[in-house]
C-alpha angles and dihedrals in degrees: 000000000000118000141186126198114215125194131181113276090222115005092190091065098049119080094209099052112138090002134122122276091249090054091046092052090054093047104054101276109194134165091225086075087065137074130198109254098173143013132194146124134259133205091224113107097188114077097220092050091048093049092048091049093047090050090053093044095049095046102039111019102024115183114252093240093052108109100179129092124267112290106273144167110302094027115124129218121196115208114189091328098318119111127219127188118216101237134193086271119016127327134312121209108234106179089110089072097056 
């Protein structure tokens, strides 16, 4: 499964940075506020398992070539064309906003 990690281009200019998904939806969440900071692939075939493993990897064992910050609330991960928002607890599917 291919993935992309997207983080806010400038978290200081976005009202919903590091906030919950519900808050982001109410405060003009849009993918154009984001940039891709890393791409890769995972052996996981189930999205939830892949997201959990990516969260662990990019918080504990970050690849040396990863230049973003640790995965945090308001970051987005794309898995094979489907977008997931890192929420206050778990992940929220956000493809309905595209």
